[in-house]
N, C-alpha and C positions, 0 to 999 in steps of 0.2 A: 352667608350664614351656614355654619356646619351643625349638623345634628349627628349624634352617634347612632349607629344602627348595629345590630348584632354582627360582629366580625368585620365591620368596615366603617366607612365615613360617607356622608352625603352632604353635598353643597346645594342648597336651594338657590337656583339662579333667578327665578321669578315665580313667586307663589301664585301670581295671577296670569302666568304665561299662557299663550294660546297655542293651538296646533300649528298655526302659521309661524309663530315664533320658533317652535320646535324644529320645523323644517328649515328655517333660516339658520338655526344653529348647526344642523347636520350639514348644510351646505358650507358654512364657515369652517367646520372641522375638516371636511373633505378638501376644500379649495385652499385653505390657508395653513393647515397643519398636516395635509396629506394623509389623513386618517382613512383607513378602509374599514368599513363596518363588517363584522364577521358573522353577526346573526341579528335577527329582528323578530320581535314578538309584538303583535298587534292584537289587543283585546278590545272589547267594546268601550271601555273607559280609560284605557292606558296603552302607551306604546313604549317599548324598551328597545333601544338599539345598542348593541354591544360592540366594542371596538378595543383595539390596543393602541396606546399612545406611549411611545418610548419604552415598549416592552411591558407596560402596565395595563392590566385588564380593567376597563371602565365601562360604565353604562350611562347613556343619556336617556332620561325618562321623562315622558309627558303623561300627566294624569289630569283628567278633567276636574278633579277636586283639589289637587295640590300644585298645579302648574308644572314648571319645568325644573328638573333637578339633574345633578350629575353625581354618580355614586360609584363606589368601589367596595368590594368585599374584603379588601386587604388594607388595614390601617397604615401600612408602610407606603401606600400609594397616595396618601393625603396630599403631598406636595404637587403631584400631577393634577389632582382634582382641583386644588387651589389655583394653579396656573391657568387651567382651561376655564374654570368658572369665571375668573376675572376677564379673560378674553371674550367669553360668550356674553357676559353681562354688558360689556361695552360694545359688542359687535352687532347685536340684533335688537 
């Protein structure tokens, strides 16, 4: 499911996703798509891991209130978000 956000797109992968599922998804991205995470932000109630996939800047987000999502700030990167969201929904 996509939701528009100012300047980008967000795919909700699992609105009830757990922290364990988030880490499973990071492992899937690293192992199967050879993604390297470029920065990580950990707050008390959310985690954001930023990475590039085929030259497109994306973020995998875990939030205790909203589950696991994949987002980009560039609407042109929506196809990459869609591709990875399907992979992650089926993989973890």
